C-alpha positions in Angstrom: 0.0 0.0 0.0 1.6 3.3 -1.1 1.7 6.1 1.5 -0.5 9.1 1.8 0.5 12.2 -0.2 -0.5 15.9 0.1 -0.1 19.0 -2.0 -1.2 22.6 -1.7 -3.6 23.7 -4.5 -3.8 27.4 -3.7 -4.0 29.9 -0.8 -6.8 28.0 1.0 -7.0 24.6 -0.8 -5.2 21.3 -0.3 -5.2 17.9 -1.9 -4.8 14.7 0.3 -4.6 11.3 -1.5 -4.1 7.8 -0.2 -5.0 4.8 -2.5 -8.7 5.3 -3.5 -9.3 8.2 -1.1 -8.9 11.5 -2.8 -9.8 14.7 -0.9 -9.9 18.3 -1.9 -9.9 20.5 1.3 -10.7 24.1 1.7 -10.4 26.2 4.9 -10.5 29.8 5.8 -9.9 31.7 9.0 -7.1 32.8 11.3 -3.8 31.6 9.8 -2.5 29.8 13.0 -5.9 28.1 13.6 -6.1 26.9 9.9 -2.5 25.7 10.0 -3.1 23.7 13.2 -6.3 22.2 11.9 -4.6 21.2 8.6 -1.8 19.4 10.5 -4.4 17.6 12.6 -6.3 16.6 9.5 -3.2 15.4 7.8 -2.2 13.3 10.8 -5.6 11.7 11.0 -5.8 11.2 7.2 -2.7 9.0 7.2 -4.5 6.5 9.4 -7.8 6.3 7.6 -7.1 3.8 4.8 -5.3 1.2 7.0 -8.1 1.6 9.5 -10.8 0.9 6.9 -8.9 -1.9 5.2 -8.6 -3.7 8.6 -12.4 -4.1 8.7 -13.1 -4.2 5.0 -14.7 -7.7 4.9 -17.3 -6.6 7.5 -17.9 -3.3 5.8 -18.9 -5.2 2.6 -21.6 -7.2 4.5 -25.2 -6.0 4.6 -26.2 -3.9 7.7 -27.7 -6.2 10.3 -29.2 -5.7 13.8 -25.9 -5.1 15.6 -22.7 -3.2 14.8 -19.6 -5.2 15.3 -17.3 -2.6 13.7 -14.6 -1.0 15.9 -13.2 2.0 14.1 -14.9 5.4 14.4 -15.3 5.9 10.6 -16.5 2.3 10.1 -19.0 2.7 12.9 -20.2 6.0 11.4 -20.7 4.3 8.1 -22.8 1.5 9.7 -24.9 3.9 11.8 -25.7 6.1 8.7 -26.8 3.0 6.7 -28.7 1.4 9.6 -31.4 4.1 9.2 -32.4 2.4 6.0 -32.6 -1.2 7.2 -34.2 -3.6 6.2 -33.5 -2.3 2.7 -30.3 -4.0 1.2 -27.4 -1.7 2.1 -23.8 -2.2 3.2 -21.8 0.4 5.2 -19.8 1.0 2.0 -22.7 3.1 0.8 -21.5 5.8 3.2 -17.8 5.5 3.0 -17.0 8.7 1.1 -19.2 10.9 3.2 -18.0 9.3 6.4 -14.3 9.9 5.6 -15.1 13.5 4.6 -16.9 14.0 7.9 -14.1 12.6 9.9 -11.5 14.9 8.3 -13.7 18.1 8.5 -14.0 17.5 12.2 -10.4 18.5 12.5 -11.3 22.0 11.4 -14.2 22.4 13.9 -12.2 24.7 16.2 -12.0 28.3 17.2 -10.4 30.5 14.6 -11.5 28.4 11.6 -14.4 30.3 10.0 -15.4 27.7 7.4 -14.0 24.5 5.9 -15.1 21.8 3.5 -13.8 18.4 2.6 -14.8 17.1 -0.9 -14.3 13.4 -1.3 -15.1 12.7 -4.9 -18.2 14.9 -4.8 -19.4 13.9 -1.3 -18.8 17.0 0.9 -18.6 17.6 4.6 -18.8 21.2 5.9 -17.7 23.2 8.9 -19.4 26.7 9.2 -18.8 29.0 12.1 -21.7 31.3 13.1 -22.5 33.9 10.3 -20.6 31.9 7.6 -21.9 30.4 4.4 -20.7 28.3 1.5 -21.8 28.2 -2.2 -21.8 25.0 -4.0 -22.4 24.2 -7.7 -24.7 21.3 -8.5 -24.7 19.9 -12.0 -27.3 17.3 -13.2 -24.8 15.7 -15.7 -21.1 16.5 -15.0 -20.1 14.7 -18.2 -21.6 17.6 -20.2 -19.4 20.2 -18.6 -18.4 22.9 -19.4 -21.6 23.3 -21.6 -24.0 22.1 -18.8 -25.5 24.7 -16.5 -24.8 24.3 -12.8 -27.2 25.4 -10.1 -25.8 27.4 -7.2 -26.6 26.2 -3.8 -26.0 28.4 -0.8 -25.7 26.8 2.7 -25.8 29.1 5.7 -24.3 28.5 9.1 -27.8 28.5 10.7 -28.9 25.7 8.3 -29.0 22.1 9.5 -27.1 21.0 6.5 -23.5 19.9 7.0 -23.3 17.2 4.4 -23.9 17.1 0.6 -23.6 13.9 -1.5 -24.3 12.8 -5.0 -25.0 9.4 -6.5 -26.2 8.0 -9.9 -25.2 5.5 -12.5 -22.7 7.9 -14.0 -20.8 8.2 -10.8 -17.7 6.5 -9.6 -19.7 4.0 -7.5 -22.2 1.4 -8.8 -25.9 2.2 -8.9 -28.9 -0.1 -9.2 -31.0 2.8 -10.7 -30.8 5.0 -13.8 -30.6 8.5 -12.3 -28.0 10.7 -13.9 -27.5 12.3 -10.5 -29.2 12.5 -7.1 -27.8 15.2 -4.8 -28.8 15.1 -1.2 -28.4 17.6 1.6 -28.4 16.3 5.2 -27.2 17.1 8.6 -24.2 14.8 8.2 -22.1 13.8 5.1 -22.3 10.1 6.0 -26.1 10.2 6.1 -26.3 12.3 2.9 -24.0 9.7 1.2 -26.2 6.7 2.1 -29.4 8.5 1.3 -28.2 9.6 -2.1 -27.3 6.0 -2.9 -30.7 4.6 -2.0 -32.7 7.4 -3.7 -30.7 6.9 -6.9 -31.5 3.2 -6.7 -35.2 4.1 -6.6 -35.0 6.2 -9.8 -35.5 3.2 -12.0 -37.5 1.4 -14.8 -37.3 -1.2 -17.5 -36.4 -0.4 -21.1 -34.2 -2.0 -23.8 -32.1 1.1 -23.6 -31.0 0.2 -20.1 -28.1 -2.2 -19.8 -27.1 -3.9 -16.5 -24.5 -6.3 -15.4 -23.8 -8.2 -12.2 -21.6 -5.9 -10.0 -19.1 -8.7 -9.4 -18.4 -9.1 -13.1 -17.2 -5.5 -13.2 -15.4 -5.4 -9.9 -14.8 -8.8 -8.4 -14.7 -7.5 -4.8 -17.8 -5.4 -5.0 -20.0 -5.3 -1.9 -23.0 -5.6 -4.2 -22.1 -9.2 -5.3 -24.3 -10.4 -8.2 -26.8 -7.6 -8.0 -27.3 -6.0 -11.4 -25.9 -2.5 -11.7 -26.5 0.0 -14.5 -23.7 0.3 -17.0 -25.5 2.1 -19.9 -28.7 4.2 -20.3 -29.7 5.2 -23.8 -32.5 7.6 -24.7 -35.6 6.8 -22.8 -39.3 7.6 -23.4 -40.6 10.6 -21.5 -43.2 8.5 -19.7 -40.5 6.2 -18.3 -38.4 9.2 -17.2 -41.2 10.9 -15.4 -42.3 7.6 -13.7 -38.7 6.9 -12.6 -38.3 10.4 -11.2 -41.6 10.2 -9.4 -40.7 6.9 -7.8 -37.4 8.4 -6.5 -39.1 11.6 -5.3 -41.6 9.6 -3.3 -38.8 7.7 -1.6 -36.9 11.0 -0.9 -40.0 12.6 0.5 -40.4 9.7 3.0 -36.8 10.4 4.1 -37.5 14.1 4.5 -40.6 13.2 6.6 -38.4 11.0 8.8 -35.9 14.0 9.3 -33.1 11.9 7.7 -32.5 14.4 4.9 -33.2 18.1 4.3 -33.4 18.2 0.5 -32.9 16.0 -2.6 -32.5 16.9 -6.3 -33.1 14.2 -8.8 -32.1 14.3 -12.5 -32.6 12.0 -15.4 -32.1 12.9 -19.1 -32.8 16.6 -18.8 -35.8 16.2 -16.4 -35.6 16.8 -12.7 -37.4 16.8 -9.4 -36.7 18.7 -6.2 -37.8 17.4 -2.8 -37.6 19.8 0.2 -38.6 19.7 3.8 
């Protein structure tokens, strides 16, 4: 296993990378406080991958009635996913958000005005009173720079501290056909798990949809032989609307349970927004 590396990207941005974990970090505030927080984050980051690898076999198992995991990130992953039991879900559905949440915690200290940790699009936030952050949300990142991106402003007095996106076009497998589902929640781990499950619900059957068993694409996938989406061609409007409606109903149920604050669902140029 190669060691962790870091690089400065600008006056207030840094890059941490270790194996598959790839973070972009931003932080603003008093120089000494930011410097101390950054060193704490770097020290913690170097232990994250070995910690997760040591429990990887358990993390790939479906969430059950009892958490046997030991590490703080692993336990956070399990706890975030346990909200959705008995639906099929493994703690790996919350790995990116949980790691981001762990690292942003190093910046939650006096003198750091705001900080964000972006782990492949799953983002954890720290906002001191009176601060805000603006995020860009794009329904289909593969169409950038031509695609329009909506601006999302999160204030310090908002309950939102985590933002996550899932869909069949993302870096993780999806059982559904959503181009993107972006979720806002109180924690990044919970947003990550919720985005995964909502994206799975945006689904339908059509010859233009191609699926393959997850294990045929990645032999150690936690999804085993479950069919994951590998291609979605042009779909009829009726199917698009039905798939989005199904996902929106599921997202609304999560809002009503106070698990998420907002969800934005997109499929082939059509969208739904679910808010509390």
